[in-house]
N, C-alpha and C positions, 0 to 999 in steps of 0.2 A: 175288082180288087185294086187297091192303091199300090202303085210301084214305090218301092222304098228308095229314098235318096241316099247319098253316100254317108251322111251323118247317121241316119237310122240304121243303115247296114253295119256300120262300125259298132254301134251300140248292141245290135242283135248278135254280132259275133262275140262281143265281150260277155253278154248275159247268157249266151247259149250253153255254157258249161252249167253243171248242176248246182254250183255253189251260188247262193244269193249274193248280190253285189250292192254296195251303197252307191249313191250318186258320186261321192268323192272318189271311190275306186274306179268308177266308169270314166270319170274325167281324167284320172291319171293314166289309165290303160289306153284310152282312145287319143289322148293328147289334144282334145278339143276344148274350146272355151266352155266355161260353166254354163253360161246363158244358152249356148247352142245345145248342150246336153239336156238342160232343163226343158227347153221347148220340144226337143226330139222325144224325150221320155213322155211328155204329155201327149204328143201326137201318137206315139206307139201305144200308150194306154187306151186312148180313145178308139183306136183302130183294132184293139183287141190282140195286139201282138205280145205284150208283156203284162205281168201282174205285179202289184205293189203290196207290201205288207199292210195289213188292215190297220194296225196301230203303230205309231212311231216307236223306235227303239230309243231308250234313254241311257246314255253312257257318260260317265264322268271322264273328262279329258284333262290331263295334267301336262302343261307345257313349261319347260324350263326356259326362263327369260334372262339367263345370265345373272348379272348383279341385281336385277329387278326381282329375283326370286322365282317362285313357281306360280304360274297362273293355273287356276282350276276352273273349268267351265262344265256345265251340264249340256251335252250335245244331244239333240233330237235328230234322228234320221230314219229314213225308210229304206227297206231292202227291195230289190227288183229281181224277178226271175222271168224266164221265157214262158209264154203261155202254153201249157199242155192242152192239146185238143180234147174236147168232150168233158172238160172239168171247169166249173165256174169258180171253185175254191180249192186251194192246195194248202196242205199242212206240211211244213218242213221244220223239224226240230222246234216245236212249241211256237212257231210263227205261222199265222194264217195269212195267205196271199189271196187277194181278191182282184177282180177286174175293175174297170173304171166306173161302171154303173152300179156295182154291187153296194157301194157305200151310200149311194143316193137313195132317198126314199121320197114318197109322194106326200110328205107331211106338209102342214101349213107353214108359211114363213113365220119368222119370229115376230115380225110386226103385227101379223094377223092374230097370232096367239095373244099378244099383249093387248090388242084392241078388244078381243073377246073377253079377256080377263077384266078389263076396266069397265065393261058394260054392266 
């Protein structure tokens, strides 16, 4: 079993509560750099320590820019939760959380499908 580093341990502590967290919330609560959190989240997902939402959440974000007016962007983000033992998939308030390999399938690559189509 892999020992957790300090970055992973901080993320596990933040995600250990029952409320799903976004990457932005994890960065704010751990006070770590965004790149470090991204890398640690990927390592934790690969090791089976946390689950990520199957589909990204899409939310409109409005930011007041002073004299420049209001900026409106569509923000896509994933939610993360701690991996509960003996479950491959978790449903929390209409959001399905899956492990790292659950989204992967043994389908052919896009280039192989295209080559077969052209033949």
